[in-house]
C-alpha positions, 0 to 999 in steps of 0.5 A: 811085384815091385815095391813103391820104393823101387821106383824112386832112385836118388841121383848121386850127382846133384852138385851141379843142380845145387850150383844151378840153384845157387846161380838162380838165387844170385840172379834173383838178388838184384831183383830183391835189391831193386824191388824190396830194399827201397820200400821195406828196408834192409832187414826185410830184404835180407829175410826175403833173400834168405827165404829165396835161397831156402826155397831154391835149394829146397825146390832143387832138391825136391825136383832134381835130386829125386827122380821117378824112374820110368819102368823100362818096357820089354825088360822083365815085364810081369 
């Protein structure tokens, strides 16, 4: 019987995924500048931008870096 930890593997090459999350954040910055900055000011826009960066990096790490390994059928079936 396999343990639950055997089904989850950490991928070592998540540098490109983190770069993708950085590019996603950079693409969201003009929207923050156009929508948040005029109504709420620079301080709130910086807080929203920092929150978006933190959210994108966290989501990328949670979704992309940890993947559930599918069991291979036909190999070592118990």
